[in-house]
C-alpha positions in Angstrom: -17.0 -22.5 -26.1 -17.5 -21.0 -29.5 -14.7 -21.6 -32.0 -15.0 -20.5 -35.6 -14.3 -23.3 -38.1 -12.5 -20.7 -40.2 -9.9 -20.1 -37.5 -6.5 -20.0 -39.3 -8.1 -20.6 -42.7 -8.0 -17.9 -45.4 -10.1 -18.4 -48.5 -10.3 -15.6 -51.2 -12.6 -12.7 -50.3 -15.9 -13.0 -52.2 -15.7 -16.8 -52.5 -18.9 -18.5 -53.6 -20.0 -21.7 -52.0 -22.6 -24.2 -53.1 -24.0 -26.4 -50.3 -26.1 -29.2 -51.6 -28.5 -30.6 -49.1 -28.1 -27.2 -47.5 -31.5 -27.4 -45.7 -30.5 -30.6 -43.9 -28.7 -31.1 -40.7 -25.1 -30.8 -41.7 -25.8 -28.6 -44.7 -27.6 -25.9 -42.7 -24.8 -25.8 -40.2 -22.3 -25.3 -43.1 -24.5 -22.5 -44.5 -24.6 -20.8 -41.1 -20.8 -21.1 -40.5 -20.0 -19.7 -44.0 -22.4 -16.8 -43.7 -21.0 -16.0 -40.3 -17.4 -16.1 -41.5 -18.4 -13.9 -44.4 -19.2 -11.0 -42.0 -23.0 -11.2 -41.8 -25.3 -12.9 -39.4 -28.2 -15.1 -40.4 -30.4 -12.1 -41.1 -27.7 -10.1 -42.9 -26.9 -7.9 -39.9 -23.2 -7.2 -39.7 -23.3 -6.2 -36.1 -24.3 -9.4 -34.3 -20.9 -10.8 -33.8 -21.2 -13.6 -36.3 -18.6 -12.2 -38.6 -15.7 -14.4 -37.3 -13.9 -14.1 -40.7 -13.7 -10.4 -40.6 -16.1 -9.7 -43.4 -14.8 -11.8 -46.3 -17.9 -11.3 -48.4 -18.6 -15.0 -48.8 -21.7 -16.0 -50.7 -23.7 -19.2 -50.1 -26.0 -20.9 -52.6 -28.1 -23.7 -51.1 -29.5 -26.5 -53.3 -32.1 -28.8 -51.7 -35.2 -30.7 -52.8 -36.6 -30.7 -49.2 -37.2 -34.4 -49.3 -35.3 -34.9 -46.0 -34.2 -31.3 -45.3 -36.5 -28.6 -43.9 -37.1 -25.0 -44.9 -37.1 -24.2 -41.2 -33.4 -25.0 -41.0 -32.6 -22.2 -43.4 -35.4 -19.8 -42.7 -33.1 -17.5 -40.7 -30.9 -17.1 -43.8 -33.5 -16.3 -46.3 -33.4 -12.6 -45.7 -29.6 -12.5 -46.1 -28.4 -10.9 -49.4 -25.4 -13.3 -49.3 -27.7 -16.4 -49.3 -29.5 -17.9 -52.2 -31.9 -20.9 -52.0 -32.6 -23.2 -55.0 -35.3 -25.9 -54.5 -34.1 -28.6 -56.9 -33.2 -32.3 -57.2 -29.6 -33.4 -57.8 -30.9 -36.2 -60.0 -31.6 -33.5 -62.6 -28.5 -32.7 -64.6 -29.6 -29.1 -65.6 -30.4 -28.3 -62.0 -26.9 -29.3 -61.0 -25.3 -27.2 -63.8 -27.3 -24.2 -62.9 -26.4 -24.5 -59.2 -22.7 -24.8 -60.0 -22.6 -21.7 -62.2 -20.1 -19.1 -60.8 -19.3 -21.3 -57.8 -15.8 -21.7 -56.3 -16.4 -24.4 -53.7 -19.0 -27.2 -53.7 -19.8 -28.8 -50.3 -21.9 -31.8 -51.4 -24.0 -33.0 -48.5 -27.2 -34.0 -50.5 -27.9 -37.7 -50.0 -30.3 -40.0 -48.3 -28.9 -41.5 -45.1 -29.9 -44.5 -42.9 -28.5 -48.0 -43.4 -31.8 -49.8 -42.6 -33.8 -47.6 -45.0 -31.3 -48.3 -47.8 -31.9 -52.0 -47.4 -35.6 -51.4 -48.0 -35.0 -48.9 -50.9 -31.8 -49.8 -52.8 -32.8 -48.4 -56.2 -33.7 -45.0 -54.7 -30.4 -44.8 -52.9 -28.5 -45.6 -56.1 -30.4 -42.9 -58.0 -30.0 -40.2 -55.3 -26.6 -41.0 -53.7 -24.7 -42.2 -56.8 -26.3 -40.7 -59.8 -27.0 -37.4 -58.0 -23.3 -37.2 -56.9 -22.1 -38.0 -60.4 -24.3 -35.3 -61.7 -22.8 -32.8 -59.3 -19.2 -33.8 -60.0 -19.9 -33.4 -63.7 -21.5 -30.1 -63.3 -18.7 -28.9 -61.0 -15.9 -29.8 -63.5 -17.7 -28.1 -66.4 -18.2 -25.0 -64.2 -14.5 -24.9 -63.2 -15.1 -25.3 -59.5 -11.9 -25.1 -57.4 -12.8 -27.8 -54.8 -15.5 -30.4 -54.6 -15.9 -31.6 -51.1 -18.4 -34.5 -50.5 -19.9 -36.4 -47.7 -18.9 -40.1 -47.4 -19.5 -42.3 -44.4 -17.8 -44.6 -41.9 -20.2 -47.3 -43.2 -17.6 -48.0 -46.0 -15.6 -50.0 -43.4 -18.3 -52.6 -43.5 -17.4 -55.8 -41.6 -13.8 -54.9 -40.8 -13.2 -55.6 -37.1 -9.9 -53.6 -37.0 -9.9 -50.7 -34.5 -9.3 -47.9 -35.0 -10.6 -47.7 -38.5 -7.9 -46.5 -40.9 -8.3 -45.5 -44.6 -7.3 -48.5 -46.7 -8.6 -51.0 -44.2 -12.1 -51.4 -45.5 -14.0 -54.6 -45.2 -17.0 -56.1 -47.0 -19.8 -53.6 -47.4 -23.0 -54.4 -45.4 -25.7 -52.2 -47.0 -26.7 -50.4 -50.2 -26.0 -47.1 -48.3 -22.4 -48.1 -47.7 -22.1 -49.2 -51.3 -23.3 -45.8 -52.6 -20.8 -44.0 -50.5 -17.9 -46.2 -51.5 -18.9 -45.8 -55.2 -18.9 -42.0 -54.8 -15.4 -42.2 -53.4 -14.3 -44.1 -56.5 -15.8 -41.5 -58.7 -14.1 -38.8 -56.6 -10.7 -40.5 -57.3 -11.5 -40.8 -61.0 -12.6 -37.2 -61.4 -9.3 -36.1 -59.9 -7.2 -38.4 -62.1 -9.1 -38.0 -65.3 -10.4 -34.5 -65.2 -8.3 -32.6 -62.6 -11.3 -31.8 -60.4 -10.0 -31.5 -56.8 -12.3 -33.9 -54.8 -12.2 -34.6 -51.1 -14.3 -37.4 -49.6 -15.1 -36.9 -45.9 -16.0 -40.1 -44.1 -18.3 -38.9 -41.3 -18.4 -40.9 -38.1 -21.8 -40.6 -36.3 -22.3 -36.9 -36.5 -24.6 -35.2 -34.0 -25.6 -31.7 -33.2 -28.2 -28.9 -33.5 -30.9 -29.3 -36.1 -30.6 -33.0 -36.4 -34.0 -34.5 -36.9 -35.1 -36.4 -33.7 -38.2 -37.9 -35.2 -39.1 -40.9 -37.2 -38.0 -44.5 -37.5 -34.6 -43.6 -39.0 -33.7 -40.7 -36.7 -30.1 -40.6 -35.4 -29.8 -42.1 -31.9 -28.6 -39.0 -29.9 -31.4 -36.6 -30.8 -33.9 -39.4 -30.6 -32.8 -40.3 -27.1 -33.1 -36.7 -26.1 -36.6 -36.2 -27.6 -37.9 -39.4 -26.1 -36.5 -38.7 -22.6 -37.8 -35.2 -22.6 -41.3 -36.6 -23.5 -41.1 -39.2 -20.7 -41.0 -42.0 -23.3 -39.0 -45.2 -23.1 -36.2 -45.2 -25.8 -35.3 -48.3 -27.6 -31.7 -49.6 -28.1 -31.1 -52.1 -31.0 -28.9 -54.9 -29.7 -27.4 -55.0 -26.2 -26.2 -51.5 -26.2 -22.5 -52.5 -25.9 -21.8 -51.5 -29.6 -19.6 -48.5 -29.8 -19.5 -45.3 -31.9 -17.1 -42.5 -32.6 -19.7 -39.8 -32.0 -18.6 -36.5 -33.7 -20.0 -33.1 -32.9 -21.2 -31.1 -35.8 -18.8 -28.2 -35.5 -15.9 -30.6 -36.0 -17.5 -31.7 -39.3 -18.0 -28.1 -40.4 -14.3 -27.4 -39.7 -13.3 -30.4 -41.8 -15.3 -29.1 -44.8 -13.6 -25.7 -44.6 -10.2 -27.3 -44.2 -10.8 -29.4 -47.3 -11.6 -26.2 -49.2 -8.2 -24.8 -48.3 -6.3 -28.1 -48.8 -3.4 -28.7 -51.1 -4.3 -30.2 -54.5 -2.0 -33.1 -53.7 -4.5 -34.2 -51.0 -7.3 -34.4 -53.6 -8.8 -37.6 -55.0 -8.8 -39.3 -51.6 -11.1 -40.0 -48.7 -10.5 -39.0 -45.1 -11.9 -40.1 -41.7 -13.7 -37.2 -40.0 -14.3 -37.9 -36.4 -13.1 -37.0 -32.9 -11.2 -40.2 -32.5 -13.1 -41.4 -29.4 -15.4 -44.4 -28.7 -18.6 -44.5 -26.7 -21.0 -47.4 -26.2 -24.7 -46.7 -26.8 -25.5 -47.6 -23.2 -23.0 -45.1 -21.8 -24.3 -42.5 -24.2 -27.9 -43.2 -23.2 -27.2 -42.9 -19.5 -25.1 -39.8 -19.9 -28.1 -38.1 -21.6 -30.6 -39.5 -19.1 -28.5 -38.2 -16.2 -28.0 -34.8 -17.8 -31.8 -34.5 -18.2 -32.5 -35.8 -14.7 -34.5 -38.8 -16.1 -34.7 -42.2 -14.4 -36.0 -44.2 -17.4 -34.5 -47.5 -18.4 -34.3 -48.2 -22.1 -35.9 -51.2 -23.8 -33.9 -53.5 -26.0 -34.8 -54.6 -29.5 -33.1 -57.1 -31.9 -30.0 -55.8 -33.7 -30.7 -54.0 -37.0 -29.5 -55.6 -40.3 -26.5 -53.8 -41.8 -25.4 -52.0 -38.6 -21.7 -52.3 -37.7 -20.8 -53.4 -34.2 -17.9 -51.0 -33.4 -16.7 -47.7 -34.9 -13.7 -45.7 -33.9 -11.6 -43.6 -36.3 -7.9 -43.0 -36.8 -7.9 -39.3 -38.0 -4.1 -39.1 -38.6 -4.5 -38.8 -42.4 -7.0 -35.9 -42.1 -4.8 -34.1 -39.5 -1.7 -34.4 -41.7 -3.2 -33.7 -45.2 -6.1 -31.4 -44.4 -4.9 -29.8 -41.2 -8.1 -31.1 -39.5 -8.0 -30.6 -35.7 -11.3 -31.4 -34.0 -12.0 -28.9 -31.2 -15.1 -30.4 -29.5 -14.9 -33.6 -27.5 -17.8 -36.0 -27.2 -18.6 -34.7 -23.7 -18.5 -31.0 -24.8 -20.6 -31.6 -27.8 -23.1 -33.7 -25.9 -23.6 -30.9 -23.3 -24.2 -28.4 -26.1 -26.6 -30.5 -28.0 -28.7 -31.4 -24.9 -29.0 -27.8 -24.1 -30.0 -26.9 -27.7 -32.7 -29.6 -27.9 -34.1 -28.9 -24.5 -34.6 -25.3 -25.6 -35.8 -26.1 -29.1 -38.2 -28.9 -28.2 -39.5 -26.8 -25.3 -40.3 -24.0 -27.6 -42.0 -26.4 -30.0 -44.4 -27.4 -27.3 
């Protein structure tokens, strides 16, 4: 199954995209998709079948300070004449202005994730996630950018127990990370109302997929489970494992970003749930991965982590109606693809 996120979407030929955090997990997948739709493969070769968009001449500029992203994620693109890499920090205003120069669409993914880490480092999260995003919005409006699409998070629903989660039904925020994302949404609304910058906030729900870092204390659960099981280690589950998540495959998120670039201006200034619309418990997810890998290892259970929500499930009606978002990959399909990818990638690393 290989569906282009540009299917049915036409953006002007020669469009220039800025992907902040482009060396990260989501950002590098966005860079890859745009370069492919522009008619050139990762190495600039027009003949490898990557040109799903029929050769639209899209250009990609990647801005990343490599604090959480990796140069390895974008190394295949560095030889592509349609790709430009800027190593820089979104906390620097001039860097943001330089990066936005001549750009049509900004896909702002640069941020620090992880609820637990934000509880430990609230000031750093404020500086990177809020001030950095504000710098980017300001740079984008001065540069005359057409669309400013930015990453928000399902964490903005806080302690709301209502399922499925629907825009407008947010509860009390539970972490500095959630607060930074909600603050960015308010800035997005204001920049549309006050300055006419078309902003679109995408509330990602537990995104997983290729190039997601499986290492470290703050690694996302799916790649971490896969890495540990492949290594014969015993994975840990925080809580009883009955908490549920709307796990969303990366290609659905890429499609949402492209859809936002083509969205009607009347849809700007708002935030949208970006998910598949399903609900899986951590225990079911763990055993699905273990069974797929042929591993008979029982997980260990640790105390619940502060700031984590218990259940997450998205209503994606608003994104369907206003952005034309139509997720193509179910949880099961995405999980099969990501297990295959990590089994190959981690095997090669060894």
